[in-house]
C-alpha positions in Angstrom: 0.1 -0.1 0.0 1.4 3.3 -1.0 1.4 6.2 1.4 -1.3 8.1 -0.6 -3.4 5.2 -0.4 -2.9 4.9 3.3 -3.6 8.6 3.8 -6.8 8.3 1.9 -7.6 5.2 3.9 -6.9 6.8 7.2 -8.5 10.0 6.5 -12.0 8.3 5.4 -11.6 6.4 8.8 -11.2 9.6 10.4 -14.1 11.3 8.7 -16.3 8.3 9.7 -15.1 8.2 13.3 -15.9 12.1 13.6 -19.4 11.8 12.1 -20.0 9.0 14.5 -18.8 11.0 17.6 -21.2 13.8 16.5 -24.0 11.4 15.9 -23.5 9.8 19.4 -23.1 13.5 21.2 -26.5 14.4 19.7 -28.1 11.2 20.7 -26.5 11.7 24.4 -28.0 15.3 24.6 -31.4 13.8 23.4 -31.3 11.3 26.0 -30.0 13.7 28.7 -33.1 15.9 27.7 -35.5 12.7 28.0 -34.1 12.0 31.4 -34.9 15.5 32.8 -38.2 15.6 31.3 -39.1 12.3 32.7 -37.7 13.4 36.2 -40.1 16.6 36.1 -42.9 14.5 35.4 -42.1 11.9 38.1 -41.7 14.6 40.7 -45.2 15.9 39.8 -46.8 12.2 39.5 -45.1 10.4 42.1 -42.0 11.8 43.9 -41.5 8.6 45.8 -41.0 6.8 42.7 -38.3 8.9 41.5 -36.5 8.5 45.0 -36.3 4.7 44.4 -34.5 5.1 41.0 -31.0 5.2 40.5 -30.1 9.1 40.4 -28.6 10.2 36.8 -26.2 12.6 38.9 -23.4 13.8 36.6 -24.9 12.1 33.6 -27.3 14.8 33.2 -26.3 18.5 33.1 -28.3 20.9 35.1 -31.9 21.5 34.1 -31.3 25.3 34.1 -28.4 24.8 31.5 -30.1 22.8 29.1 -33.3 24.8 28.8 -31.4 28.3 28.2 -30.9 29.6 24.9 -27.3 30.2 24.1 -27.4 33.9 24.4 -28.9 33.6 27.8 -26.3 31.2 28.9 -23.5 33.4 27.9 -25.4 36.6 29.9 -25.3 34.0 32.8 -21.9 33.1 32.7 -21.0 37.0 32.4 -23.2 37.8 35.3 -21.6 35.0 37.4 -18.1 36.6 36.7 -19.3 40.1 38.2 -17.3 42.3 36.1 -14.5 40.0 35.4 -13.8 39.9 31.6 -13.8 36.6 29.9 -12.5 35.8 26.4 -14.6 33.8 24.0 -12.5 30.6 24.6 -12.9 31.1 28.4 -16.9 31.6 27.9 -16.9 28.3 25.9 -15.0 26.6 28.7 -17.5 27.9 31.2 -20.4 26.7 29.1 -18.8 23.3 28.7 -18.3 23.2 32.6 -22.1 24.0 32.6 -23.2 21.2 30.4 -23.1 22.8 27.0 -22.5 20.0 24.6 -19.9 21.5 22.3 -20.0 18.7 19.7 -23.1 20.0 18.5 -21.8 23.4 17.8 -19.4 23.4 14.4 -18.1 26.9 15.2 -18.2 27.4 18.9 -15.8 30.1 19.5 -17.0 32.5 16.4 -20.7 31.7 17.5 -19.8 32.8 21.2 -17.9 36.0 19.7 -21.0 36.8 17.4 -23.0 36.5 20.4 -20.8 38.7 22.8 -20.5 41.4 20.1 -24.3 41.5 19.8 -24.7 41.7 23.4 -22.0 44.7 23.3 -24.0 46.1 20.7 -27.1 46.0 22.9 -25.1 47.3 25.9 -25.7 44.3 27.8 -21.9 43.5 27.8 -18.6 45.8 27.6 -15.3 44.7 26.0 -11.8 45.2 27.1 -8.5 43.5 26.1 -7.3 40.4 28.3 -3.9 39.1 27.4 -4.0 40.8 23.7 -7.4 39.2 23.2 -10.9 40.7 23.2 -12.9 39.9 26.3 -16.4 40.7 27.8 -18.0 41.5 30.9 -21.4 42.1 32.0 -22.1 45.9 31.7 -22.6 47.3 35.2 -26.3 48.2 35.1 -26.9 44.3 34.5 -24.7 42.9 37.1 -27.3 42.4 39.6 -30.7 42.9 37.9 -32.5 40.8 35.2 -32.5 42.0 31.7 -35.6 42.9 30.1 
């Protein structure tokens, strides 16, 4: 087998695995959402039954994180930092820590960057330089109050 043939074979295998990984990540998120929905229904219908079942624990992200649109998640992250600026990369890391499934977002950094720029345009966030990178922090008037 030539290097060229091996390269093509390896590249095809890698592409297949990446596609499979994305499909699995999407399925995991779907199952997590279903678990959360079932937990909420069981809490209302029969709380004792939920207590008897194995808890999902760390397998399921916080309900708050799954239900929030990405813009609201970013605002929440910036509010949690209480004025400390974050770069787009740092925001992505915070979102991942909250359970955001990054695998389903093809261009996470540009997406976060774009949303933060729109938040700046709407005067919800302000920018500064942080280690030669653009960083955002929550506008002082939005730190402790909700955004209408």
